[in-house]
N, C-alpha and C positions, 0 to 999 in steps of 0.2 A: 315807597309811603313816608311822609314824614309828620310826624306829629310837632303842633308849635304849640311852645308852653310859654306862658308870660309869668316871671317869676318875680315875688317880691324880695325871694332869698338873695343874695348877693351870690356872683356865677362861682367865684370858689368855694361855696357851701352844698351847690348843686350839680354843679356840670361834671365832674366826675361820675356821679352817681348815674347821669343822664349817659355819658360815654358809656358808661357799662350796660346800662338795658341796651344800646344803639347795636354794642360788641353781641350780645345775647340775642338780637329779634331780628336786626338788621334794619329796624326801623329807623330811620335819622330822626333826630330832633331840631327843631330850630328853636334856640333859646333867646329869648328877648328879658332883660331885669330892668326893673325899674323900682320906686317907691311905691309901697302897697296902695295909696289912694290915688297915684297917677295912673296904675295900671287898671284901677278900677273906671277910675272915669273915661280912659282910651277903651276898655270895652264897652260901656255906655253908648261913647261915640260912634264906634265903629259899629255898632248894633248886629244884624242877623250876617254883615259883610266883614267881620272880624276874622282875620285868619288864624285866629288862636283857638287850640281844641283843649289846653288845660291850662288853668288858675292855680298857681301856687301863691299862698299867701301868708302872713303871720298875723296871729291875733284870731278867736274865734270871733270879734267885734268887726274884724273886716271880711269874716265870711259870710257873717250873717247879714251885713251888708251886700254883699256880692249878690247872694240869694234872694234879699228885698229888690235889688237892683232888678231881677229878672236876667242876670248876664251866665247862670247857669242851669244846669239840666240835671233832675235825677239820673242815677245810675244805679241798677238794683245789681250787688256785687257779692255772692253769699262770703266769699275770701274775705272780702272787707268788712262783711260783717263780722265773720269770725273774728278777725284780727284785731279790729278798735273798738272799744270799748263804747257801752251804747251813750254814755255821757260825753264821748269825743268825739261824736261825730252827729251832724244832722240826720234825723229820725227818717226823712224822706228821699235820704240819700244822695242831699245836694251837693256834700259836701264832708270827709273824712278828714279826720285828725291825723298827723303824719310823727309830730313830734310834739314833747310835755317840756313847757318851759313855768318856773316856778319862780314866784313875786317874793323873794326874800330880802330879810332887814340884815345889812352889813353892820359890823359896830368897829369901831378904834381899840384894840386890843389892849393897850395901854390905859385907857379912860372909860371903858366900860366894862364892868362884871356880866357876861351870860346870863347872870342869875337875876339880872336887873330887867330883862328883856324877859316879853311872854306872848304877845299876840300884837295884831294889827290896833284892835282897839284900845291897846296901851298905850298907842302914840300920841292920842290924845291928852293921856295926862301931864299937867302943870310941870311934874318932874323933868320933863325933855323941853321945856321953855330952851328956844335958840340953840337949841341941839340937835336938829333933824335935817336932812337935805335929802331935796326931792326935783324930780326933772317935771316941766309944765303940765297944766291940766290937762294943754292940747294932745297930750301923747296917749296914746290908744291904751298902754299897759296901765297909767294910772287910771285911764275910764273905766277900764274893766275890772281891775280891782273896786275901786269903788262900786261898780254894777253889783259884783260878788259880795259887798259890804248891805247894799241895798235889797240884794236876795237873800240875806242870814238875818237882817235885823227891822229892815221897812224904812220908810221915809224919814220920820221923825228922829230917829235913834242916829240914823245915819249922818244925819244934817247936825246932829250935836256932836257926833265924832269930827265931822270936816271942819266944823268951827273948831274945835280944840286943837285939831291935828295942823290946821293953817296956823294958828299963834303959836306953835311949836317950832314953825319954820326956821332956820339959822339966817335964810338968805332971801331972796325972791328967787323960784326954781330959775334954772338956767341950764342950759347943758345937756349932755345924752346920759345913759346911765353910768358909762364910766367917767364920766366928769364929777358924778355924786362921789364916785370910788374914791377919785382921786380929792375931793373936799374934804372928805373924811381922814385920809392919809394927811394931808395938810395942815389938821386941825383947826378949820373952819365949821365943822360940825363934828359932833360924834356918833351918830348913825344915819343910814341914808337906806334907801327902800329902792332897791334894782333887781334886775332880772338876772338868776343866777348865773347864766351861761357867759355874763360881761365879767364877773369877777375870774370864771375859768380861763376867757379869753386874754384879761390881762395877765393872770398866773403865766400864761405862755407866750407872752409879747416881748418886748424891747425892755432893755434893762429898767428904762424910768417908771414903766408901768406895771413890772414885775416889783419893784420895790415901794410902790405904793399899794399893789394888791397885798404887799408882805406884811403889812401894818393891819391889814381888818382881818376880821373873820366872819364867818356866814352864821345865820342865826334863822332857825326854821321858826314862823309864827303859829301860834294857834295849835299846836300839839297836843292840849289838852282837850279841845273841843274838837271843832269841825276840820282842822287841818291846813295846810298852807293854800293859798290861794294859786292854781294853776291855771295855765292856758295853752293854745297848739299855734303850731302852727299848721296848715293842712292844706288839700288840694281839692278841687272838683274840675267836672267836666264843663267845657262853656256850651252854651244856649246855641254857640252858630257852629259848635265842631264839625267839620266834614270829616273825621274817622273818632266816631266814636269809640268803636272797640278797641284800637290802638290804644286810644284817651284813657280808659278804663285799664286796660293790661298795664301802663304805666301809673298809673294811680295804684295798683295791686302790687306792682314790682318795688314802691317805695315804701309798702310795707311789711315785703319781705323780711325774713332773720337779717342775711347780710346786709341789706341796705338799712335797716333799723341800728344796726350797730357800728355800721360805718358813720351815719349821719349824728348819732349820737356822741362817739368819738371824736369829729371833727369840729362839732359845734358847741360840743358840753351842754349837751340839751339830754332829756330824758327819753328813751323810747317810748312810743306811743302805746307797747306791748310789754305788761308786768314780766315776761317770760323771759325778757332779751336781756342777759346782764349788763350793768351800768360800767364805765371808764374806771381805771384807778382813780383819777382825780374826782369825780364823782363819788364815789367809794367813802374817798377821805372826807368827805362833809357830813357822812353821816346818813341813814337812812331816816326821812321823813315821811309822817303820814298828809296825804294830801287832800284838798277839800274835794269832795266827789260830786260837787254841782253840776249840773248838765250846763256845759260850757255854752249850749245857744242862749240860755240865758244872759250869759253877758252882752251878746249883740242887742236881745231884747231891752235890756234896761239901760242901753248906753246912753240915751237921749237922757232920760231921767239923771242919770250919771253926771253930764256934763252940765246939767242946770244947777245941782246941787253942789258941782264945785264950783259954778260960778256964784253961786249965792253966798259959800263960804269965802270968796274971794283968794280963790286959789289962782293963781296967776298963769 
C-alpha cells in the first residue's frame, strides 16, 4: 500500500516525518509538493481520478477553499477530535489543523520602543505614516488577517482601519515576509507584519539573514483583548482517496506528540496542541495570548476581506 500526499509544505519540512511514518507502518508515501493554490487547482482538474489521498496545505483560507471545492471528504477520528482544538479544525471533519502560525509585528530595535506598539488596530494610527512594510493583498496570510478583523469588528470599522493602514505603508507592497524583515533592518520602514516562523528561519539562516533578523524584535499584538491572530497549516483526506484508512492514519500520526514536537522545532511554528512544549527559540520570544476565533471564519470571510483590501487600495 502507498499513500499519495499532495503537500504545499516544502519537502524538507514534511518528508522526514513521512519517512518516519513509512518506517513505522510499512505504508510507502508518494509525496508531490507544490504551491497551495496550484495543488488545489490540480485536485479539482483531476477530480475523481486524482491519485492523491491526503492534501496538506497552509492557511485555513486554503483548507476552506479545498472543502468548498469538493475535493475533501470528512473523516470521523476520535484521536484527531481529542488532539486538535475545536477552533483549529473543520467541525464536520473535512480538515484538521496540524500546526499554528502567528501573524506578529516585528519592529526596528533601534527606532521603535515596544511600548509604542499595542494592536493591529493601532497600525492605522497616523503616527505610523510611511513606517509600515507588509506584503501584497494577494497574499493569503494578509487576507486571513483582514478576515479576522472583519470577524472582530464588522465591515465598516474594518474598512476604516484598512484605509488608515494603507495610508501608513512605507512603500508599495512587494516580496515575501522575509523581505519585510530585511526592509525594516535596512531602514526602509520601522515595523512590519509577518508570520513569526519567518523570523525564526532567518535567525537560523546564513549570516546576511541572521544580521537582518538581529536588528528587529518580535511583538505580539492585541494581548490586552482578543489575542494575536493565528492560523494553521493542516490536512484533509481527498474525495478521491483510494486508501482512506491509511490516509486517516497518516493525519493522526502528524498530530502525535513526537510529530508535533519535530514539526514545531523544524519549522518554528507552534504545535496545534497546548500540551506539547515549544522549542527554546520560540520560548525566547515569550508566551502570548492567541485569538480563539474559529479559523473556519477566515475562509468564510475571505472574499469580503479581498474586496475590502481592494477598496482601500492595498496593492
